[in-house]
A tleap script that builds the chain and sets N, CA, C and O, in Angstrom:
source leaprc.protein.ff14SB
mol = sequence {
  NMET LYS ASN THR PHE ASN TRP VAL VAL TYR
  VAL ASP ALA PRO LEU LYS LYS SER ALA GLU
  GLY LYS ILE ASP LYS ASP LEU GLU GLU LEU
  GLY HIE PHE ILE PRO CYS HIE THR GLY PRO
  LEU LEU VAL SER ILE LEU SER ALA ASP ALA
  LEU GLU HIE SER ILE ALA GLY ASN ILE ARG
  CYS GLN CYS GLY GLU GLU VAL ALA THR PHE
  SER GLY ALA SER ASP GLY SER ASN LEU THR
  TYR ARG LEU CSER
}
set mol.1.N position { 313.782 125.473 78.590 }
set mol.1.CA position { 314.671 124.343 78.470 }
set mol.1.C position { 315.519 124.535 77.213 }
set mol.1.O position { 315.010 124.935 76.166 }
set mol.2.N position { 316.777 124.254 77.323 }
set mol.2.CA position { 317.695 124.385 76.203 }
set mol.2.C position { 317.744 123.053 75.459 }
set mol.2.O position { 318.177 122.039 76.008 }
set mol.3.N position { 317.300 123.065 74.214 }
set mol.3.CA position { 317.332 121.860 73.396 }
set mol.3.C position { 318.704 121.716 72.748 }
set mol.3.O position { 319.455 122.687 72.657 }
set mol.4.N position { 319.030 120.516 72.301 }
set mol.4.CA position { 320.301 120.226 71.670 }
set mol.4.C position { 320.120 120.243 70.153 }
set mol.4.O position { 319.222 119.585 69.626 }
set mol.5.N position { 320.971 120.993 69.452 }
set mol.5.CA position { 320.884 121.099 67.999 }
set mol.5.C position { 322.055 120.390 67.347 }
set mol.5.O position { 323.201 120.526 67.774 }
set mol.6.N position { 321.748 119.631 66.303 }
set mol.6.CA position { 322.750 118.917 65.520 }
set mol.6.C position { 322.568 119.330 64.060 }
set mol.6.O position { 321.613 118.920 63.400 }
set mol.7.N position { 323.492 120.141 63.571 }
set mol.7.CA position { 323.447 120.618 62.183 }
set mol.7.C position { 324.285 119.676 61.332 }
set mol.7.O position { 325.513 119.752 61.357 }
set mol.8.N position { 323.641 118.793 60.581 }
set mol.8.CA position { 324.322 117.852 59.708 }
set mol.8.C position { 324.807 118.558 58.439 }
set mol.8.O position { 325.761 118.118 57.796 }
set mol.9.N position { 324.136 119.655 58.091 }
set mol.9.CA position { 324.470 120.431 56.892 }
set mol.9.C position { 325.039 121.787 57.301 }
set mol.9.O position { 324.836 122.246 58.424 }
set mol.10.N position { 325.760 122.422 56.364 }
set mol.10.CA position { 326.311 123.742 56.636 }
set mol.10.C position { 325.277 124.821 56.328 }
set mol.10.O position { 324.660 124.828 55.263 }
set mol.11.N position { 325.103 125.726 57.280 }
set mol.11.CA position { 324.278 126.925 57.110 }
set mol.11.C position { 325.015 128.045 57.829 }
set mol.11.O position { 325.576 127.825 58.902 }
set mol.12.N position { 325.023 129.250 57.250 }
set mol.12.CA position { 325.707 130.392 57.871 }
set mol.12.C position { 325.278 130.582 59.322 }
set mol.12.O position { 324.128 130.323 59.678 }
set mol.13.N position { 326.209 131.033 60.152 }
set mol.13.CA position { 325.977 131.206 61.590 }
set mol.13.C position { 324.766 132.079 61.925 }
set mol.13.O position { 324.003 131.711 62.817 }
set mol.14.N position { 324.550 133.223 61.252 }
set mol.14.CA position { 323.370 134.028 61.597 }
set mol.14.C position { 322.046 133.285 61.337 }
set mol.14.O position { 321.091 133.428 62.100 }
set mol.15.N position { 322.001 132.497 60.262 }
set mol.15.CA position { 320.794 131.710 59.980 }
set mol.15.C position { 320.603 130.629 61.036 }
set mol.15.O position { 319.482 130.387 61.483 }
set mol.16.N position { 321.703 129.974 61.438 }
set mol.16.CA position { 321.637 128.955 62.488 }
set mol.16.C position { 321.057 129.528 63.773 }
set mol.16.O position { 320.132 128.968 64.361 }
set mol.17.N position { 321.617 130.647 64.192 }
set mol.17.CA position { 321.188 131.277 65.444 }
set mol.17.C position { 319.700 131.625 65.395 }
set mol.17.O position { 318.963 131.372 66.348 }
set mol.18.N position { 319.274 132.200 64.291 }
set mol.18.CA position { 317.877 132.574 64.132 }
set mol.18.C position { 316.969 131.344 64.135 }
set mol.18.O position { 315.935 131.337 64.803 }
set mol.19.N position { 317.353 130.308 63.393 }
set mol.19.CA position { 316.537 129.088 63.324 }
set mol.19.C position { 316.460 128.399 64.682 }
set mol.19.O position { 315.385 127.962 65.092 }
set mol.20.N position { 317.578 128.299 65.379 }
set mol.20.CA position { 317.579 127.658 66.692 }
set mol.20.C position { 316.680 128.407 67.675 }
set mol.20.O position { 315.941 127.790 68.442 }
set mol.21.N position { 316.746 129.726 67.646 }
set mol.21.CA position { 315.888 130.524 68.529 }
set mol.21.C position { 314.412 130.311 68.234 }
set mol.21.O position { 313.606 130.171 69.154 }
set mol.22.N position { 314.058 130.285 66.957 }
set mol.22.CA position { 312.654 130.098 66.570 }
set mol.22.C position { 312.169 128.696 66.924 }
set mol.22.O position { 311.058 128.533 67.428 }
set mol.23.N position { 312.993 127.686 66.665 }
set mol.23.CA position { 312.603 126.312 66.987 }
set mol.23.C position { 312.457 126.149 68.494 }
set mol.23.O position { 311.477 125.558 68.950 }
set mol.24.N position { 313.406 126.658 69.283 }
set mol.24.CA position { 313.288 126.600 70.746 }
set mol.24.C position { 311.984 127.251 71.205 }
set mol.24.O position { 311.274 126.705 72.049 }
set mol.25.N position { 311.677 128.414 70.646 }
set mol.25.CA position { 310.454 129.131 71.013 }
set mol.25.C position { 309.213 128.321 70.647 }
set mol.25.O position { 308.281 128.210 71.443 }
set mol.26.N position { 309.207 127.760 69.444 }
set mol.26.CA position { 308.067 126.940 69.015 }
set mol.26.C position { 307.881 125.729 69.913 }
set mol.26.O position { 306.757 125.417 70.307 }
set mol.27.N position { 308.966 125.042 70.242 }
set mol.27.CA position { 308.868 123.849 71.083 }
set mol.27.C position { 308.309 124.184 72.459 }
set mol.27.O position { 307.565 123.399 73.046 }
set mol.28.N position { 308.670 125.341 72.962 }
set mol.28.CA position { 308.202 125.764 74.286 }
set mol.28.C position { 306.753 126.249 74.247 }
set mol.28.O position { 305.959 125.900 75.121 }
set mol.29.N position { 306.409 127.043 73.250 }
set mol.29.CA position { 305.107 127.706 73.231 }
set mol.29.C position { 303.980 126.889 72.614 }
set mol.29.O position { 302.839 126.991 73.064 }
set mol.30.N position { 304.264 126.090 71.607 }
set mol.30.CA position { 303.186 125.390 70.910 }
set mol.30.C position { 302.573 124.273 71.733 }
set mol.30.O position { 301.364 124.051 71.659 }
set mol.31.N position { 303.373 123.567 72.511 }
set mol.31.CA position { 302.843 122.531 73.392 }
set mol.31.C position { 302.414 121.252 72.694 }
set mol.31.O position { 301.870 120.360 73.345 }
set mol.32.N position { 302.640 121.131 71.393 }
set mol.32.CA position { 302.257 119.930 70.651 }
set mol.32.C position { 303.306 118.832 70.749 }
set mol.32.O position { 303.017 117.666 70.483 }
set mol.33.N position { 304.503 119.198 71.124 }
set mol.33.CA position { 305.634 118.288 71.082 }
set mol.33.C position { 305.794 117.622 72.440 }
set mol.33.O position { 306.330 118.216 73.375 }
set mol.34.N position { 305.329 116.394 72.539 }
set mol.34.CA position { 305.322 115.701 73.826 }
set mol.34.C position { 306.258 114.491 73.746 }
set mol.34.O position { 305.886 113.452 73.200 }
set mol.35.N position { 307.467 114.627 74.290 }
set mol.35.CA position { 308.406 113.497 74.272 }
set mol.35.C position { 308.020 112.457 75.317 }
set mol.35.O position { 307.261 112.738 76.245 }
set mol.36.N position { 308.556 111.253 75.151 }
set mol.36.CA position { 308.253 110.200 76.122 }
set mol.36.C position { 309.052 110.352 77.409 }
set mol.36.O position { 308.685 109.773 78.431 }
set mol.37.N position { 310.141 111.124 77.377 }
set mol.37.CA position { 310.978 111.340 78.557 }
set mol.37.C position { 311.167 112.837 78.777 }
set mol.37.O position { 311.091 113.622 77.831 }
set mol.38.N position { 311.408 113.227 80.006 }
set mol.38.CA position { 311.647 114.632 80.307 }
set mol.38.C position { 313.061 115.019 79.887 }
set mol.38.O position { 313.929 114.166 79.701 }
set mol.39.N position { 313.267 116.303 79.746 }
set mol.39.CA position { 314.590 116.804 79.390 }
set mol.39.C position { 314.584 117.436 78.018 }
set mol.39.O position { 313.559 117.465 77.337 }
set mol.40.N position { 315.741 117.945 77.615 }
set mol.40.CA position { 315.827 118.628 76.326 }
set mol.40.C position { 315.621 117.668 75.160 }
set mol.40.O position { 315.918 116.477 75.251 }
set mol.41.N position { 315.107 118.213 74.068 }
set mol.41.CA position { 314.910 117.445 72.848 }
set mol.41.C position { 316.138 117.582 71.953 }
set mol.41.O position { 316.890 118.550 72.063 }
set mol.42.N position { 316.335 116.609 71.070 }
set mol.42.CA position { 317.410 116.652 70.094 }
set mol.42.C position { 316.815 117.087 68.760 }
set mol.42.O position { 315.967 116.396 68.196 }
set mol.43.N position { 317.262 118.235 68.260 }
set mol.43.CA position { 316.783 118.779 66.993 }
set mol.43.C position { 317.899 118.599 65.972 }
set mol.43.O position { 318.985 119.155 66.130 }
set mol.44.N position { 317.632 117.825 64.929 }
set mol.44.CA position { 318.620 117.586 63.880 }
set mol.44.C position { 318.179 118.277 62.605 }
set mol.44.O position { 317.061 118.069 62.134 }
set mol.45.N position { 319.053 119.097 62.046 }
set mol.45.CA position { 318.806 119.726 60.761 }
set mol.45.C position { 319.547 118.862 59.755 }
set mol.45.O position { 320.777 118.839 59.725 }
set mol.46.N position { 318.780 118.150 58.927 }
set mol.46.CA position { 319.336 117.107 58.081 }
set mol.46.C position { 319.578 117.525 56.646 }
set mol.46.O position { 320.366 116.890 55.945 }
set mol.47.N position { 318.917 118.584 56.191 }
set mol.47.CA position { 319.127 119.019 54.817 }
set mol.47.C position { 318.895 120.516 54.689 }
set mol.47.O position { 318.166 121.130 55.469 }
set mol.48.N position { 319.539 121.077 53.680 }
set mol.48.CA position { 319.372 122.489 53.339 }
set mol.48.C position { 319.564 122.595 51.830 }
set mol.48.O position { 320.331 121.835 51.240 }
set mol.49.N position { 318.864 123.539 51.213 }
set mol.49.CA position { 319.077 123.708 49.775 }
set mol.49.C position { 320.400 124.438 49.535 }
set mol.49.O position { 320.975 125.021 50.455 }
set mol.50.N position { 320.867 124.397 48.302 }
set mol.50.CA position { 322.188 124.943 47.959 }
set mol.50.C position { 322.322 126.433 48.251 }
set mol.50.O position { 323.424 126.906 48.530 }
set mol.51.N position { 321.231 127.177 48.192 }
set mol.51.CA position { 321.279 128.614 48.445 }
set mol.51.C position { 320.933 128.979 49.888 }
set mol.51.O position { 320.805 130.156 50.224 }
set mol.52.N position { 320.786 127.968 50.730 }
set mol.52.CA position { 320.467 128.151 52.149 }
set mol.52.C position { 319.148 128.889 52.366 }
set mol.52.O position { 319.032 129.699 53.286 }
set mol.53.N position { 318.163 128.612 51.526 }
set mol.53.CA position { 316.845 129.223 51.686 }
set mol.53.C position { 315.934 128.359 52.545 }
set mol.53.O position { 315.020 128.877 53.187 }
set mol.54.N position { 316.168 127.044 52.567 }
set mol.54.CA position { 315.278 126.170 53.329 }
set mol.54.C position { 316.066 125.079 54.048 }
set mol.54.O position { 317.166 124.702 53.645 }
set mol.55.N position { 315.467 124.593 55.118 }
set mol.55.CA position { 316.033 123.506 55.907 }
set mol.55.C position { 314.946 122.475 56.166 }
set mol.55.O position { 313.757 122.758 56.020 }
set mol.56.N position { 315.366 121.285 56.549 }
set mol.56.CA position { 314.440 120.227 56.953 }
set mol.56.C position { 315.140 119.374 57.999 }
set mol.56.O position { 316.364 119.244 57.987 }
set mol.57.N position { 314.364 118.798 58.898 }
set mol.57.CA position { 314.972 117.971 59.930 }
set mol.57.C position { 313.940 117.269 60.781 }
set mol.57.O position { 312.771 117.161 60.413 }
set mol.58.N position { 314.397 116.792 61.933 }
set mol.58.CA position { 313.481 116.121 62.849 }
set mol.58.C position { 313.791 116.495 64.295 }
set mol.58.O position { 314.838 117.056 64.619 }
set mol.59.N position { 312.832 116.158 65.138 }
set mol.59.CA position { 312.934 116.428 66.576 }
set mol.59.C position { 312.747 115.095 67.269 }
set mol.59.O position { 311.773 114.385 67.018 }
set mol.60.N position { 313.680 114.757 68.141 }
set mol.60.CA position { 313.637 113.461 68.826 }
set mol.60.C position { 313.709 113.639 70.340 }
set mol.60.O position { 314.279 114.597 70.862 }
set mol.61.N position { 313.109 112.676 71.007 }
set mol.61.CA position { 313.200 112.570 72.463 }
set mol.61.C position { 314.625 112.134 72.806 }
set mol.61.O position { 315.357 111.674 71.930 }
set mol.62.N position { 315.015 112.272 74.047 }
set mol.62.CA position { 316.340 111.829 74.486 }
set mol.62.C position { 316.565 110.345 74.222 }
set mol.62.O position { 317.706 109.918 74.048 }
set mol.63.N position { 315.498 109.557 74.191 }
set mol.63.CA position { 315.630 108.110 73.964 }
set mol.63.C position { 315.783 107.781 72.482 }
set mol.63.O position { 316.059 106.634 72.133 }
set mol.64.N position { 315.608 108.768 71.610 }
set mol.64.CA position { 315.746 108.541 70.179 }
set mol.64.C position { 314.431 108.457 69.431 }
set mol.64.O position { 314.427 108.446 68.200 }
set mol.65.N position { 313.330 108.398 70.133 }
set mol.65.CA position { 312.002 108.337 69.501 }
set mol.65.C position { 311.706 109.660 68.801 }
set mol.65.O position { 311.858 110.730 69.391 }
set mol.66.N position { 311.280 109.581 67.526 }
set mol.66.CA position { 310.960 110.794 66.778 }
set mol.66.C position { 309.651 111.403 67.268 }
set mol.66.O position { 308.636 110.716 67.380 }
set mol.67.N position { 309.690 112.703 67.559 }
set mol.67.CA position { 308.524 113.444 68.036 }
set mol.67.C position { 307.856 114.173 66.870 }
set mol.67.O position { 306.629 114.230 66.790 }
set mol.68.N position { 308.673 114.735 65.962 }
set mol.68.CA position { 308.145 115.498 64.832 }
set mol.68.C position { 309.217 115.667 63.764 }
set mol.68.O position { 310.406 115.461 64.011 }
set mol.69.N position { 308.767 116.046 62.576 }
set mol.69.CA position { 309.673 116.478 61.520 }
set mol.69.C position { 309.293 117.917 61.189 }
set mol.69.O position { 308.210 118.376 61.550 }
set mol.70.N position { 310.179 118.620 60.509 }
set mol.70.CA position { 309.890 120.007 60.148 }
set mol.70.C position { 310.603 120.374 58.863 }
set mol.70.O position { 311.566 119.723 58.459 }
set mol.71.N position { 310.116 121.423 58.230 }
set mol.71.CA position { 310.778 122.000 57.059 }
set mol.71.C position { 310.346 123.449 56.956 }
set mol.71.O position { 309.306 123.840 57.486 }
set mol.72.N position { 311.158 124.245 56.266 }
set mol.72.CA position { 310.812 125.648 56.081 }
set mol.72.C position { 312.027 126.513 55.851 }
set mol.72.O position { 313.085 126.028 55.451 }
set mol.73.N position { 311.869 127.788 56.104 }
set mol.73.CA position { 312.908 128.787 55.847 }
set mol.73.C position { 314.141 128.558 56.722 }
set mol.73.O position { 314.023 128.186 57.890 }
set mol.74.N position { 315.307 128.780 56.153 }
set mol.74.CA position { 316.577 128.559 56.868 }
set mol.74.C position { 316.737 129.407 58.115 }
set mol.74.O position { 317.438 129.011 59.046 }
set mol.75.N position { 316.099 130.567 58.147 }
set mol.75.CA position { 316.202 131.420 59.331 }
set mol.75.C position { 315.140 131.089 60.384 }
set mol.75.O position { 315.080 131.729 61.434 }
set mol.76.N position { 314.305 130.089 60.098 }
set mol.76.CA position { 313.276 129.672 61.045 }
set mol.76.C position { 312.022 130.506 61.018 }
set mol.76.O position { 311.099 130.250 61.791 }
set mol.77.N position { 311.958 131.509 60.141 }
set mol.77.CA position { 310.809 132.423 60.133 }
set mol.77.C position { 309.507 131.752 59.717 }
set mol.77.O position { 308.430 132.201 60.110 }
set mol.78.N position { 309.587 130.695 58.939 }
set mol.78.CA position { 308.384 130.011 58.465 }
set mol.78.C position { 308.667 128.508 58.463 }
set mol.78.O position { 309.218 127.974 57.500 }
set mol.79.N position { 308.288 127.837 59.542 }
set mol.79.CA position { 308.522 126.401 59.659 }
set mol.79.C position { 307.196 125.657 59.760 }
set mol.79.O position { 306.250 126.123 60.395 }
set mol.80.N position { 307.147 124.496 59.122 }
set mol.80.CA position { 305.981 123.625 59.199 }
set mol.80.C position { 306.397 122.374 59.938 }
set mol.80.O position { 307.382 121.732 59.576 }
set mol.81.N position { 305.647 122.022 60.977 }
set mol.81.CA position { 305.944 120.831 61.786 }
set mol.81.C position { 304.920 119.748 61.489 }
set mol.81.O position { 303.742 120.030 61.271 }
set mol.82.N position { 305.389 118.495 61.483 }
set mol.82.CA position { 304.511 117.341 61.336 }
set mol.82.C position { 304.788 116.402 62.495 }
set mol.82.O position { 305.883 115.852 62.620 }
set mol.83.N position { 303.788 116.226 63.334 }
set mol.83.CA position { 303.948 115.345 64.506 }
set mol.83.C position { 304.039 113.909 64.063 }
set mol.83.O position { 303.354 113.489 63.130 }
set mol.84.N position { 304.904 113.139 64.748 }
set mol.84.CA position { 305.083 111.720 64.422 }
set mol.84.C position { 304.097 110.868 65.167 }
set mol.84.O position { 304.099 109.646 65.017 }
savepdb mol mol.pdb
quit
């Protein structure tokens, strides 16, 4: 399933692509993220540090209910998720 990404902050395109791929993979494989409605999730990247080393954001169901928050490396290589 293709999730929807909303980048509120600026991050270089290669980092975006890498992070989106890793987050999509995690959402599909981990199985911890259970939205209340079927369909793609909305992933919002809400903050990044000035050197683009880290990002933070949340994952929401299509209805707007928060499923999880996350933070970690800007390229998605090391992300920590917290279920809501």
